[in-house]
N, C-alpha and C positions, 0 to 999 in steps of 0.2 A: 447642734443645739446643746448649749451647756446648761447644767443644772444650777439652781439657785441655792444659796446658803443664807441663813439668818445670822447676823452679827450684832452684838450689843457693844456700843462704843464706850471706851474708857475715857476718851477726851473728844473735844470738838474736831470735826473733820468735814471739809467741803460743804459747809452750810448745815450740817447736822450737828446737834448738840450732844454733849456728854450724857450718857444714859439711854439714848435712843436706840431702838432696835431697827436695823435696816436689812433689806434683802438685796444681796449683790451676787454676782457670779462667783464660781469657785476660785478663780485666779485672784480677784480683788479680795475676797474673804481671806484667802491664805496670806496675802500681803499684809492686810490689816492685823491679823493675828501675829504674824512674824515680827511686825514692828511695834507690837504691844499697844496698838491703838484700839483694838477691840478683841472680843472673845466670841467663840461660837455659842449659839443658843440652840439647845437641843429641843426639838418639838415635844410637847406633852403627848403621851400616848393616851388615847381615849380608853376609859374604863368601861368594859362591857359587862353588864350584869345579866345573869340568867333569869328568866322568868321564875316566879316563886314556885310554880307547879313543878318545874324541872329540878329545882334544888333538892326537894324532899323525895322525889320519885326514885325508886330503885329499878333501873331498866335492865331487863334480861332479854337475851335473844330468844327467838322462837325455837322450839325443838326441831332437830334436823329433819325428822320424818314429815312434819307439817310444812316446813319451808319448801320442800320439793313438791309435796302433794297439793298444796294450796297456792302455788305460784301461778301468776297469770300467764296465759298462753299468748305469745305474740306471733303474728303472722307476717 
């Protein structure tokens, strides 16, 4: 199974018009880029925001003596 790449076309190609973004396999994408017919499109990374409560909170670890003493016992 080959992975897919997104390519934005610089000129018309096989029924697709200039400026279209198409999804093709790696071999075709490489050929299009090498022949200057298209260029790779990098996916946008999603921006993850932290909840407001977590932004302002100063988290500290529990004291070592409490970590051992109050740890749950598993059987």
